[in-house]
N, C-alpha and C positions, 0 to 999 in steps of 0.2 A: 504494500500500500504506500502511496505517496503521501508524505506528511508535511513536507517542506514547501517553501515558496521562494520566489526570486524578487528582490527589490532592487531596481536599477541594475547594478552589476554585482550584486551580492546574493548568494544563496543561503537561506536559513534552513536548518534541518527540520524544524517544526515551527508551528505558529504560536508558540508560547514564550514570551520573554518576561523578565522581572523588571518592574517599573523603577524609574529613577527615585532616589531618596528612600527606598525601602529595602535595598540590598547592599547598602554601602558602596564601596568601590569594587566589590566583587571578591575581595580577599578575606573578608571577615567570616565568611561561611565555608571556608575551604575544607574544614573537617566535618561539615554537616550536610552538604548538598553536592550531589554529582552534577555539576553544571553542564557536563557534556550532554545531558539529557534535556537541556533547555535550548530553545531556539536562539536565545541571546540574553545578554545582560545589558541593561541600560544603567549607566553609572549615576551616582549622585551628581547633582549639578556642579559645574565648575565655573568659576569666574577668574579674572586675570590675577587678582590678589586674593590672599586668604581672607575669609570672612568668619567672624565669630558668631554671627547670627543674632537673633533676638534674645533678650534676657529671659531667664525662667521666671515662672512656669511657662512652658511653650508647647506642652502636649496635654490634652485632656481627653479622657474616654467619654464617649457619648453613646446614647442608645443605638446599637447596631453600627457604631462608627467611631471615628477618632478625629479630634480637632487638633490641628497643629499650626504653629506659627514659628517654625524653625528659623526662618529668615535667611534661607539659602546658605547656611553655615557650610563652609568647605575649606579644603586645604590649599586651594589655588592651583591653577593649571601647571605651574612650574614644579611644585611638589608632587603633583599627580604623575607627571612624566618621569620624575626621578624615583619616586617611592612605590607607585602603584602599577604603572604600565608594564614594567618588566614581568611582574607576575601574571598580569592579564594576558600577555602574549603567549603564555604557556597553556592557556585554556582552550579546550576543543569546543568552543562556542563563539558566536559573534559578539563583538564588543561595540556597543553604541554609546558614544559619549554625549551626555546631556550638558548643554551650555546655558548659563544664565549670565545676565549682564545688566548694567545700569545705563548703558548708552549703546547706540548702534555700532560705534567704533569699537567698543569693548567686545561685542559679539564677534566682530570681524577679526580682532586681534587674537582672541582665544582660538577661534577656529583655524586661523592661518598657522598658528604655532602647532596645533594638534595635527594639522594636515601634513606636516613634515615628519610625523612619527609613524613608525610601522606598528601594526597590531591593532589599529582602529579601523572598524569596518563601516562606520557611518556616524551621523550626528543627529541628535534630537535637540531641538531648540525650544527652550522654555521661554515663551513670550509673556508669561504671567509675572513679569518682573517690574518693579517700579522704575519709571523713566525719570532719572534725577533732573534731566533738563526740562521736563514738563511738569514739574511740581509733584512728582511721585506717582502720577497716574500710570496704570499698567500699560505696557506696550500692546498687550494682547487684546485690549478693548478698543484699540484704534485700528481700523481695517487698513487704512493707507500705510500706517507705520509698520504694521505686521507684514504687509506686502513688500515694503522697502527693505526690511531686515532680510526677508527671504531672498529677494533679488540680489542684495549685496553679498549674501553668503553663498548663493548659487554660483556666483562668479569665482569663488575661491576654492571650490572642491568639485570633484567628479564622483565622490562617494555619495551614498544615499543621504538625502537631506529631509528630515522629518520635522514638521512644525507641530508642537504640542499646544493645542488650542484650549483656551479657557471657556468654561460654560457660562461665565458671568457676563454674557452679552445677550442681546435680543434674538439675533438670528445667526447662529453659529455657521450655518451653511454659506452665508455670504463671506465669512472669513476663509472658509475652505476653498471657495472659488478664487478668492484673491491670492491665496498662497500657491494654489495650483498654477494660476496664470503667471505668477512670479518665479516659478521654477521648482517648487517643492515636489519631491517624489512621493510623499505620503504625509498623513496627518495623524497625530495621536489625539484621541478624543475619549475621555475628557481629563482636564486637570481638576484640582479640587474645587468644591463649591464653597462660596463664602458662608461662614457660619459663626455661631456664638454660643458660649456656655456660661451659665451664671451659678454661683454658689449662693443660695437663698439665705443661708445662715450668716454669712459674712457680708452679703450684699455686694460682692465683688465678682468681676469676671474671672473665669477659671484659667485664662491665659493672659500674659502680661500685655499683649497687644489688643486686648478686648475681643477683636474678631480674628478669625483664622481660616484655614482651609479644611473643610469637612471631607473625609474619605471613608471608605469601607462600605459594607452592604447597604447602609442607609442611602447612598447616592446611586445605587445600581439602576433603579427605574429612570432617574434623570439621565444617566450615562447612556442607557439603551436608546432613549428618545433622541439624544443628541447624535449618536452614531447613525441612527436611522435617518435623521434629517440630513446629515452630511453625505450619507450614501446616496441620497436622492439628488444631491447637489453637484457632486463631482465623481469622476470615475477613477481617481487615484486610490491606492490602498489606504486603509484606515486601521490603525492600531486601537482596538477598543480597550478602554480602561475604566474601572469604577466598580468596586464591590465584588470582584471575582474571588470566590473562595473554593470553588470546585469546578469540575469539568462541565457540569450542566450550565452553570453560569456562563462559562466561556463559550459554549455552543450557542447560547442565546445571542451573544454578541456577533458570532459568525453569521447566524441566521439573519440578523437585521442589517448586515452589510460589512462588518469588520473582516478584513483579510487575515488579521492576527490579533492577539490580545496581549496585554501586560498585566501580570499579577502584582498588586501593590501592598495594601495594608495587611492582607492575609499573611504576608511574609513575617510580620511581627509576631504572629501567633505560631506559625510553623514555617520556617524558611524553605521547607521542602514542598510547599504548596504548588509552586510552578511545575515541578516535576510530576506530581500526582495529577495536576490538571492536564498536562501534555499526554500522559499515559491514558487518562480517562477519555480524552477526545479521540485518541486512536482506537480505543476499545469501542466507543460509540459508533465511529465510522465503520468499523469492521462489522459490528452487529447490523448496521444499516446496509451492508454489502456495497459500500462505496470504495472505489478504487483510489480516490484522492480526497483527503480531508477538505480540500478546496471546493469540492462539490457542495459543501454546506453553505458556502458564502453567499449571502443575499437571497436565500431561498425561502424567506418568510412568506407565508401565505396570507398576504394582506394587500388591499388595494393601495397602490402607490400614488396616493392623492395627497400631495403636500398641503393643499388648501385646508384639509381637515386638521392636520397637525398645526399649521400656522394659526388657525383660529383659536388655539389654546395658548399661543405665545403672547 
């Protein structure tokens, strides 16, 4: 049975990756997970300089989910190249580096430096970052700026370029169209949803930044709807993300139009979740007598009438 897929010029052995920020830099789980059974690892976000991130508390458990405001804490691209990349080069899986930045030029600088390194198979761009030149507004909520970032980065690499879209916009499909036209090979859908948690006894927010990013099973229905919307808007591959904890969850994302999935918050419960999801998808496809897991993609039995979906937005 065929389990993998090709994105631009890179072949992935299966359609399950682990999501950025939930699997560290790929070396923390070396004694826990057989990463060779994963389609790929998406690294923790990297910026040009190291970032300490937001002050604690910056993680809070919520019903069926997790609220976080880590603040893109990372070791910086130079330390990554020196300390993390040598190990990642030894792994029998694809390495996708996630990039975060506070300016368009920083995105370009980080990608250009990584482009010169061996062992990196593609880039995922986190556009849900504060744009310091525009008063801290997220790049990813500005369609034109998201397209500009994509275009600038496209000119710097021939590797797969994946734009990770925020759900915190009115019509995510418009953003998918914009980045496709600007040269993106794929989109990751979705990033976290803005949320908040409050301690009633202390009358204080549970995280220092008051609001943060909600992830986990609580956002799965939102993520499925966003993937479906994007799948009706563009014909480039979609990495479905949001609340996947088992193979059935992942298969639902494939059915609504995702070409592959990323397992995120579930890794904090069991870092082997991605492997079990990949194995479960293959077992399901075999039971369905499919010759290719890709035969599941976009086969939801529903009327493809976006006017119905848009009426709820």
